[in-house]
PyMOL CGO cylinders between C-alpha atoms (Angstrom):
from pymol import cmd
from pymol.cgo import CYLINDER

trace = [
    CYLINDER, 16.68, -5.64, 2.37, 13.95, -4.11, 0.61, 0.3, 1, 1, 1, 1, 1, 1,
    CYLINDER, 13.95, -4.11, 0.61, 10.75, -5.17, -0.58, 0.3, 1, 1, 1, 1, 1, 1,
    CYLINDER, 10.75, -5.17, -0.58, 11.04, -5.97, -4.26, 0.3, 1, 1, 1, 1, 1, 1,
    CYLINDER, 11.04, -5.97, -4.26, 9.31, -3.53, -6.34, 0.3, 1, 1, 1, 1, 1, 1,
    CYLINDER, 9.31, -3.53, -6.34, 5.44, -3.47, -7.25, 0.3, 1, 1, 1, 1, 1, 1,
    CYLINDER, 5.44, -3.47, -7.25, 4.40, -1.01, -10.46, 0.3, 1, 1, 1, 1, 1, 1,
    CYLINDER, 4.40, -1.01, -10.46, 0.54, -1.78, -9.74, 0.3, 1, 1, 1, 1, 1, 1,
    CYLINDER, 0.54, -1.78, -9.74, -0.65, -0.59, -6.37, 0.3, 1, 1, 1, 1, 1, 1,
    CYLINDER, -0.65, -0.59, -6.37, -3.38, -3.25, -7.42, 0.3, 1, 1, 1, 1, 1, 1,
    CYLINDER, -3.38, -3.25, -7.42, -0.29, -5.92, -6.78, 0.3, 1, 1, 1, 1, 1, 1,
    CYLINDER, -0.29, -5.92, -6.78, 0.02, -5.04, -2.87, 0.3, 1, 1, 1, 1, 1, 1,
    CYLINDER, 0.02, -5.04, -2.87, -3.15, -6.92, -1.83, 0.3, 1, 1, 1, 1, 1, 1,
    CYLINDER, -3.15, -6.92, -1.83, -5.05, -9.51, -3.48, 0.3, 1, 1, 1, 1, 1, 1,
    CYLINDER, -5.05, -9.51, -3.48, -7.74, -9.00, -6.12, 0.3, 1, 1, 1, 1, 1, 1,
    CYLINDER, -7.74, -9.00, -6.12, -10.50, -9.45, -3.72, 0.3, 1, 1, 1, 1, 1, 1,
    CYLINDER, -10.50, -9.45, -3.72, -9.05, -7.39, -1.21, 0.3, 1, 1, 1, 1, 1, 1,
    CYLINDER, -9.05, -7.39, -1.21, -8.94, -4.87, -4.05, 0.3, 1, 1, 1, 1, 1, 1,
    CYLINDER, -8.94, -4.87, -4.05, -12.06, -4.98, -4.89, 0.3, 1, 1, 1, 1, 1, 1,
    CYLINDER, -12.06, -4.98, -4.89, -13.56, -5.16, -1.24, 0.3, 1, 1, 1, 1, 1, 1,
    CYLINDER, -13.56, -5.16, -1.24, -11.49, -1.90, -0.29, 0.3, 1, 1, 1, 1, 1, 1,
    CYLINDER, -11.49, -1.90, -0.29, -13.26, -0.06, -3.92, 0.3, 1, 1, 1, 1, 1, 1,
    CYLINDER, -13.26, -0.06, -3.92, -16.58, -1.34, -2.88, 0.3, 1, 1, 1, 1, 1, 1,
    CYLINDER, -16.58, -1.34, -2.88, -16.35, 0.60, 0.58, 0.3, 1, 1, 1, 1, 1, 1,
    CYLINDER, -16.35, 0.60, 0.58, -15.08, 3.38, -0.92, 0.3, 1, 1, 1, 1, 1, 1,
    CYLINDER, -15.08, 3.38, -0.92, -18.01, 3.43, -3.49, 0.3, 1, 1, 1, 1, 1, 1,
    CYLINDER, -18.01, 3.43, -3.49, -20.26, 2.45, -0.91, 0.3, 1, 1, 1, 1, 1, 1,
    CYLINDER, -20.26, 2.45, -0.91, -19.54, 5.82, 1.35, 0.3, 1, 1, 1, 1, 1, 1,
    CYLINDER, -19.54, 5.82, 1.35, -19.51, 8.14, -1.56, 0.3, 1, 1, 1, 1, 1, 1,
    CYLINDER, -19.51, 8.14, -1.56, -23.20, 7.98, -2.85, 0.3, 1, 1, 1, 1, 1, 1,
    CYLINDER, -23.20, 7.98, -2.85, -23.76, 7.69, -6.51, 0.3, 1, 1, 1, 1, 1, 1,
    CYLINDER, -23.76, 7.69, -6.51, -20.39, 7.14, -7.33, 0.3, 1, 1, 1, 1, 1, 1,
    CYLINDER, -20.39, 7.14, -7.33, -19.25, 4.87, -10.31, 0.3, 1, 1, 1, 1, 1, 1,
    CYLINDER, -19.25, 4.87, -10.31, -17.12, 1.41, -9.39, 0.3, 1, 1, 1, 1, 1, 1,
    CYLINDER, -17.12, 1.41, -9.39, -14.52, 2.03, -11.74, 0.3, 1, 1, 1, 1, 1, 1,
    CYLINDER, -14.52, 2.03, -11.74, -14.20, 5.76, -9.82, 0.3, 1, 1, 1, 1, 1, 1,
    CYLINDER, -14.20, 5.76, -9.82, -13.90, 3.93, -6.91, 0.3, 1, 1, 1, 1, 1, 1,
    CYLINDER, -13.90, 3.93, -6.91, -11.59, 1.74, -8.40, 0.3, 1, 1, 1, 1, 1, 1,
    CYLINDER, -11.59, 1.74, -8.40, -9.34, 4.53, -9.54, 0.3, 1, 1, 1, 1, 1, 1,
    CYLINDER, -9.34, 4.53, -9.54, -9.55, 6.46, -6.25, 0.3, 1, 1, 1, 1, 1, 1,
    CYLINDER, -9.55, 6.46, -6.25, -8.10, 3.08, -4.47, 0.3, 1, 1, 1, 1, 1, 1,
    CYLINDER, -8.10, 3.08, -4.47, -5.75, 2.06, -6.73, 0.3, 1, 1, 1, 1, 1, 1,
    CYLINDER, -5.75, 2.06, -6.73, -4.30, 6.26, -6.35, 0.3, 1, 1, 1, 1, 1, 1,
    CYLINDER, -4.30, 6.26, -6.35, -4.42, 5.61, -2.53, 0.3, 1, 1, 1, 1, 1, 1,
    CYLINDER, -4.42, 5.61, -2.53, -2.33, 2.20, -3.09, 0.3, 1, 1, 1, 1, 1, 1,
    CYLINDER, -2.33, 2.20, -3.09, 0.40, 4.32, -5.31, 0.3, 1, 1, 1, 1, 1, 1,
    CYLINDER, 0.40, 4.32, -5.31, 0.70, 6.92, -2.43, 0.3, 1, 1, 1, 1, 1, 1,
    CYLINDER, 0.70, 6.92, -2.43, 1.55, 3.91, 0.13, 0.3, 1, 1, 1, 1, 1, 1,
    CYLINDER, 1.55, 3.91, 0.13, 3.70, 2.10, -2.50, 0.3, 1, 1, 1, 1, 1, 1,
    CYLINDER, 3.70, 2.10, -2.50, 7.00, 4.34, -2.19, 0.3, 1, 1, 1, 1, 1, 1,
    CYLINDER, 7.00, 4.34, -2.19, 7.00, 4.24, 1.79, 0.3, 1, 1, 1, 1, 1, 1,
    CYLINDER, 7.00, 4.24, 1.79, 6.36, 0.22, 1.58, 0.3, 1, 1, 1, 1, 1, 1,
    CYLINDER, 6.36, 0.22, 1.58, 9.25, -0.03, -1.23, 0.3, 1, 1, 1, 1, 1, 1,
    CYLINDER, 9.25, -0.03, -1.23, 11.98, 2.12, 1.08, 0.3, 1, 1, 1, 1, 1, 1,
    CYLINDER, 11.98, 2.12, 1.08, 10.84, 0.44, 4.14, 0.3, 1, 1, 1, 1, 1, 1,
    CYLINDER, 10.84, 0.44, 4.14, 13.34, -1.80, 6.46, 0.3, 1, 1, 1, 1, 1, 1,
    CYLINDER, 13.34, -1.80, 6.46, 13.50, -2.72, 9.78, 0.3, 1, 1, 1, 1, 1, 1,
    CYLINDER, 13.50, -2.72, 9.78, 15.75, -0.83, 11.79, 0.3, 1, 1, 1, 1, 1, 1,
    CYLINDER, 15.75, -0.83, 11.79, 17.49, -4.75, 12.88, 0.3, 1, 1, 1, 1, 1, 1,
    CYLINDER, 17.49, -4.75, 12.88, 18.08, -4.98, 9.03, 0.3, 1, 1, 1, 1, 1, 1,
    CYLINDER, 18.08, -4.98, 9.03, 19.91, -2.02, 8.36, 0.3, 1, 1, 1, 1, 1, 1,
    CYLINDER, 19.91, -2.02, 8.36, 23.60, -2.13, 7.67, 0.3, 1, 1, 1, 1, 1, 1,
    CYLINDER, 23.60, -2.13, 7.67, 25.76, 0.07, 9.55, 0.3, 1, 1, 1, 1, 1, 1,
    CYLINDER, 25.76, 0.07, 9.55, 22.73, 0.98, 11.59, 0.3, 1, 1, 1, 1, 1, 1,
    CYLINDER, 22.73, 0.98, 11.59, 23.71, 1.95, 14.98, 0.3, 1, 1, 1, 1, 1, 1,
    CYLINDER, 23.71, 1.95, 14.98, 20.82, 1.38, 16.53, 0.3, 1, 1, 1, 1, 1, 1,
    CYLINDER, 20.82, 1.38, 16.53, 19.93, -1.77, 17.67, 0.3, 1, 1, 1, 1, 1, 1,
    CYLINDER, 19.93, -1.77, 17.67, 16.49, -3.79, 17.42, 0.3, 1, 1, 1, 1, 1, 1,
    CYLINDER, 16.49, -3.79, 17.42, 14.14, -3.07, 19.98, 0.3, 1, 1, 1, 1, 1, 1,
    CYLINDER, 14.14, -3.07, 19.98, 15.86, 0.28, 21.00, 0.3, 1, 1, 1, 1, 1, 1,
    CYLINDER, 15.86, 0.28, 21.00, 14.21, 4.07, 20.14, 0.3, 1, 1, 1, 1, 1, 1,
]
cmd.load_cgo(trace, "trace")
């Protein structure tokens, strides 16, 4: 079973957590505007989203020859 599709990376985490991450980006880049930090955070989330969307634990794959817990 795959995770439901999320169209916005902002929806991957709670709004407060998103702003915390964006705040960290802003603090670690002197002079950066909050809007730029939020955009960077959004783009990073967008790069993680495809991996999250297609992730399936090995134990839930149909027809898989791998057994859970065996690498």
